[in-house]
N, C-alpha and C positions, 0 to 999 in steps of 0.2 A: 221471752226469748225462745223457749221451747216451741211455741206455736209458729214463730217466724222461721225457725230452723226447719220445721215440718213443711211449711208453705213453700220454702225454697227447694224442697226435694220431692214433692209429690206433684203429679199432673194437675194443672189448674182446672178445677171443675166449676163451671158457672151454672147457674140455675135460671131458667126462663119460664115465666108463667103466662098463660093465656089470660089476659086481662079483658078490658072492655072492647077489644077489637073484634070479637066474635061472640055470638050467642049459642053456637052449636060447635061440635067437635070439628077440628081442622087437621089437615095433614100437609106435608110438603117438605121442603129442604130448609132446615133451620140454620141460619148463618149468624155468626157472632163476629163483629168487627171491632178492632182496637187500634188506636193511633196515639202517639205521644201527645199529651195535652198541650205542651208549650208551643210546638210548631203549628199545631192545628189552630190554636187561638190566635197566633200571630198571623196566619194566613187569612183568618176571618176578619182581621182588621177591626176588632172591637165588637163585631156582631156575635151573636150567640151561635155556637156550632150546633146545627140541627141534624146533620147527617155525617156518618163515618162510613167510608167505602174503600174497597181495595182497588188497586190499579196496576195492571201488568206493566205499564209504561214506567211507573215509579214503584217498584216492588217493596221498597222500604217505607213507603208512605203509610201503609196500614197493613195489619195482619188480619186474616180471616180464618175462622174454624167452622166446620160444618158437621151436620149429621142429619139423617132422615128421621122424621117422626110420623107416626100414624095415629089419628084420632086423639089429638090433644083436646081435652074437654075444657070448657070455661072454668077458670079458677085452678086448673091442674098445673103442676110444675114439672118440667122435664130438665134433666141434667145434660150438659154438653161438655165432653172432654176436649179441651182446646189444644191438646197435643195429638190426638188420634188422627185427625184429618185437617191439616192446616197449611196456609201459605202466608209468607214465604218460609215460616218456621212455626213450630209449636209455641204456644204462649209462654211456656216455662223457659224458653230461650230468649225471650224479649228482655232488653235491658231494664233493670229496676227503675221505677219511677211512676209518675202519675199518667194515667191513660184515660182517654175518652172512649167509651165502649157503647155499642148499639147492637141490638138483636133485630133480625129480619126473618120472617117466615115467607119463603117463596112458594106459594101454594100451587102455582102452575108450572113450576120447574123451567122457567125461561130466563132466569137471572143471567146465565151466560150470554144470551142473545140480546135481551132487552134491558138488562140492569133492573133497577128498582122501578116497578111500574104498577099500574092500577091493580088493586086486589092484594098486594103484598101487605102483610101485617108487620108493624114496626113498634119498637120500644122508643122511649126517649133516650137521648144521649146522656149517659151518666159518667161521673168521674170515679175511677177505680185506681188504687195504688197496687202495683205489682212488684213482687209477688204478694198475692192477696191471702190474708189469713182467713177472712170470712167474706168472700165476694158477695155483692148485693144480688138480690133477685131482680132480673130485668123483666118488666111487664110489657107484653104485647098489647098496647092500649090504643093504637092508631091504625087506620087503614089508608094505604097510599091511594091517591086519586090523581091521575095525570090531568093536565088541562084539556078542556074540550078541544078537539083537533082543529076546528075551524077558528079558534080564537087567535092563534098565532101571536102570543104576547111578545116574542122575541123579534118579530119582523118590523120592517119600516112602516110608518103610519099609512103610506099610500097602499101598501100591500094589505094591511089589516082592513083598510076601508073598502077594498075590493072583494073581500072574502064572501060577503053575502051574495053579490052578483055572480061570483065564480061558482058558488054552491048551487045557484039556480041553473047555471049552464052545465053543471057536472051531473052525471048519472052514475049511481052506485052500481058497480059491476059485481054480480054474484052468479057465476055460471057453473052449473054442476057438470063436470066432465065425465062422460061415459068411460073413457079409457082410464082415467085416474081412479074412478070409482071401482072399476073392475080390478085394477091393480091392488088397491087397498082393501077391497071387500066391504067398503062403506061409502056413503055419499061423500065425494070430495069436490070442493068448490074452488074455482079460480076467481080471485078477488081483485078489485082495483077500482078505477074510476074511468069513465069515458067523458072527456071534456069536449063539448061542442063549441065551435068558434062563435064569437059574438055575431049576431045576425043570421045564425043558422036557419031560423024559422022564417025568415023574410023571403027567401028564394027557394021554393021547394024543388026546383029543377036543377039546382047547383050541386055538384059533387066536389069532394075535398080530398086532398092527399091526407094520409094518416100516418102518425108517428106513434110507434110502440116504445114506451119508455119504462125502464125498470130501475129500481133503487139499488143501493149498495148494501153491504152487510150491516145489520142492525136496523134496517128500515122495515116498514110495513105499510098497510093501507092508511093508517093514520098519519105517518110521517110523509106519505105521498101528497097529503093535502097541501102542504107548503108549496110543493112543485106545481100542483094544480092551480093554485091562486096566482103564483108568479107568472105562469104561462098565460093564464087568462088575462091578467093585467097587461102583459106585453102585447098580446094580440089586440086588445082593446085600444092600446096606445099606438099601435102600428109599428112597434119595434120587433114584432114577429109576424109572419104571414098568417093568413087564415087557414088553419088546418085542424083536423080532428086529432086529438091526442088520447091515446089509451095508456093510462098509467097502471102498470101491472105490479101487483104485490107478489113477490117471490119468497116471502118468509114462511116459516113453518116451525114445528117443534124441533127439527133437526138443524136449523140454520137457514141458509138460502139455498134453494134448489137450482138456481142459475139456468133454468129452462133447458136443462140437458136431460136426455133420456138416461135413466140410471137404474141399476138393478136394486138400489136401496130406496130411492125417492119416487121412482115411477117414471112414466113416459111424458114428462112435462113439455119437452120440445115438440113432440108429435101431437100432443093435446092442444098446444097453442096453434100450431100451423094447420092441423087437420080438423080441429073442432071449433076452437074459440074464434079464430079469425073469420072463417066462413059464417059463423053465427052472427058476428058483429056486422059483417058486410051485408047480411040480409036485413039488418035492422036500421042501419044508418047509411047516409049517402056518402059512402067512401068510394074512392076511385076504383078499388077492386082489381088492381093489376100491379105488377111488380114496380113499375115506374112511379106508383103513387103510394107504396108501402115502405116506411123507413123505420130504422131502429136507432135508439140511443140509450145509453145508460152509463153510470159511473161506478168504478170499482168492481164489485161483484156484478153489478149491472153492466159494466163495460165488458166483462168476460162473457156474460150471458148473451149480449147482443152480437159479439163477434162469433160466438158459437152458432147462434141462429143464422147469421149471414153466411158463414162458411158451410154449414150443413144443409141449409135450405136456400141456395143462391138464386134459384128461380123464383122464389117467393117474395124476395125483398129487393128494393132498388138501391139499398146502401145502408151501411151502419156507420154511425158517428159515435164511436166508443171512446170513453175517456178513462184514463188511469185504470186499465183493466187488471183484474187478478192475473197471476202469471200465465202468459200465453205461450211460453216456451219453457219447458221444464229443465232446460240447461241452466236456467236462472230463476229459481223458485224463491223470490224475495232474497236473492243472493246465493242460495244453495243450489249446487249443480246436482240434481237428482240422478243424472246419468252416471255420475262418478262411482267407481267401485268403493264399497265399504264406506259409503257416505253417512255422516251423522248429522242430524238436524239441530243438535245442541252445540256442537263444537266444530270449529275448523280443524284442519290437519295439524295446526300448531297448538291446538288446545284452547285457543281463545273462543269465547262464546259467539255464536251467530246472533247478531242483533236482528230484531224483527221490525223495529220501527226507528225513526229518527226525526229530529226536528232541525231541519236545515243542516244536514250532515252530522248532527250530534246524536249518537246512538243513545236511546233512552231505555229500551227493554230488550229482552232476548226471547228466542223461541222457547227456551227452557222455562222462563218465567211465565210466558203465556200458557204453555201446556200445563204447568203445575197449578196455576190459578184456575184454569178451566176444570181441572180434576176436582178441585175443592168446591167450586160453585155448582157443579152438577155434571151428569153424564152426557148431556146433549146440548147443542146450541152454540157451543164455542166456535171461534173461527177455524181452529185446526180440525176439530171433529166435524164441522160443517163441510170442509173439503172432503173428508173421508166419506161422508154420506153421499156426496155427489160422485167422487172419483173411484172409490174402492170397490173391489169385489165383495160379495156377501160371504160372511163366514158361516161355519156350521151352526153357530148359535143364532143365526138370523140377523145379526148385526153386521155393519161394515167392518171389514178387516182393517185394523189400524196400520197406517203407513209406517209408524215408528214406535219403538218401545218407550213408554212414557217415563220410565225410570232412567234409561241410559241415553235415549235419543237415537239409537241405532235404527236405521231404516231397513225394513223388510224388503229384500230384492224382489220377491214374488209380487207383493202389492205394488211396489214401484213400477215394475214392468207392466202391470195392468193399467196403472195411471197413464204411463207413457203411450201405450198402445191405443187407449180409448179417448184420452182427453187432452193430449198435447196438441194445441191448435196449430202451432207452427209445423209440427211433424205431419199432421193431417193434410194441411194445405200443400206442403212440399210433395208428399206422396201422391196426392190426387190432382195435382195442378192440371195435367192434360185434360181431365174430364171437367174440372171446375172452371177453367179459364174463360170460356165463352160467357158464362153466367156470373162470374165473380170479379173479373178484371175491372178495375176502376171503382169498385163499390166499397173498398175498405178505407175508412177514415179513422185515424186514432190521434188523440192528443194526450200527452202525459207530461208532468213536470220533471225537470232535471233534479229537483229535490224531493221527489215523491216520498211520502212519509213511510211507506212500506216497501221501498226499494223496487217498485213495480216498473220503473223505467228500464231496468236492465233487461228484462224479458222482452220488452217492446223493441229495444235495440236489436236483439237477436232475431225477433220476428221480422223486422225490417230487412235485416241481412238476407233472410230466407227469401222474402218477396223480391228484393233487388236481384238476387241470383236468378230468380224465375223471370225477371224482366216484367214483373207485374206493375200495372199502373195503380199507384196508391197515394194517399195523402196522410202521411205520418209526421206529426210535429212534436218536438220536444221543447216545451216552453221554459225558458230560462228562469231559474230561481223560484219556480212554482212548486208548492208541495201538494199534498193530496186534497186538502179541503179548500184551498183558495184558487184552484185551477181556473174556474170560470170567471173570476173577477178581473176587471180592467178598470182602472181609475176608481170612480165612485159607483160603478155598476157591478154588483155581485154576480150578475147572470149574463154578462156580455158574450162570453164564448157560446153559451147555449143559444142565444139569439142569432149569432153568426152561423152556427150549424143549422138552425132552422131555415134560414134563408138559402143555404146551400142545398138543403133537401128540396125546398120549394122550386129552386131553379131546375132541378132534375125533373120534377113533376110538371112544371109549367115553363118549358124552355123558351117560350116566346114572350114571357112577361119580364118587365124590367125589375131588377132587384137591387137594393142598396149595397154599397161596398162596405167592408167590415168596419171601417172607421166611422161611417155614418151610423151604423147599427149601435155601436157602443155608446153613442152620446144621445140617442133618441130617448 
């Protein structure tokens, strides 16, 4: 009884040992996850629970504690105080009961962005009763290895079958940017894939329109492979027109850089337009003029492509942006950043600001997301990713935080910088007389009325601005669509992307016949 009394009153200390997962000392962010055993086993439906992870959408699903470690040697054991840095609460505040617990060592500090990925060291999931009198030692005895990116085990059989042919027609993009390298003081590479249309080598005199595509938050050059193969198959089948596609990786240690020139991330927009695109057009048979250069991207990629189109309107013939990150800061996923004394965690009535929803049912909050990011690591989370793009640089060399992580209060100085430099709606409204000749008619946006991160609100505001300017636009709000199912129509998960591709092709080749949208969806 005395031991139980002590266990209930002292911070729960767990021990983690470097087992067979490494043969030399390791460093990184040590994470310890715990979830109630009963619900976890029920969700597994009879299968063995092999992973325990935290989720800002469902903050009560699992708890996580963290600490930094340096040079943990094979066989060595380190302690982790699960109350010192934890989400959603310290482990001593968890209800008593049986828990499933797992330790993970994030060696490259990218858990906030990529989650559990290749190179992370993991323990087995073990059962622990809390409060624990003598918690077991968790051994890091496995190394995470993600599937080979071209295997696409989750895809439809016809997509997997085309992967080898798509890989043959895709060229790995590794371009060292002089501007970005000068900014960072080291060689900095722009990555991605160049996908050539089927038959590219058969007619050496033919030139092609080019689509610049970039992914959303959480993506990278490996996740782009899925898009590469799907587009290749669609062009081969004739459900997309023959074009060159450049799939751009916008991920990095700080999150997504969104191809915006930033005092923190560097001149990504000018590097793309002033260096990479001329380099590509010198090597491939691209149209090489605005009427043959197009942009498309989803989520953070949607914001990036709108930014590029509005800031380099002479360069591109149009953007087809879907579910973009907030394009009007009067509605930043619901929060009006222009309001006085605004708080990112709470509305004026004290209720929490939700950060996501599933068909209008709120699942998580800004506060949950911010606090989970704080535990998982200092960089790479969605909210800190915004700050690396939008914020001024602080005296410590890091981006100035938009809001106080403890209270949610927004710093008006940082907010004003965000508004002045990165509110796309404000930029277009202020510069429309100079932009109109090159931008009018080039903005195409699609977003769901059920967007998971409330991004439809800012698009409505942006549309109001453009309507007031009498701009020619194509902005659609797709009924009952959320964030991840926007492109799907019927049995075709990529119908919208196909339709957008034909719209681009019609701009580049106005004399050629193109199918109507209903025909594209069933091809």
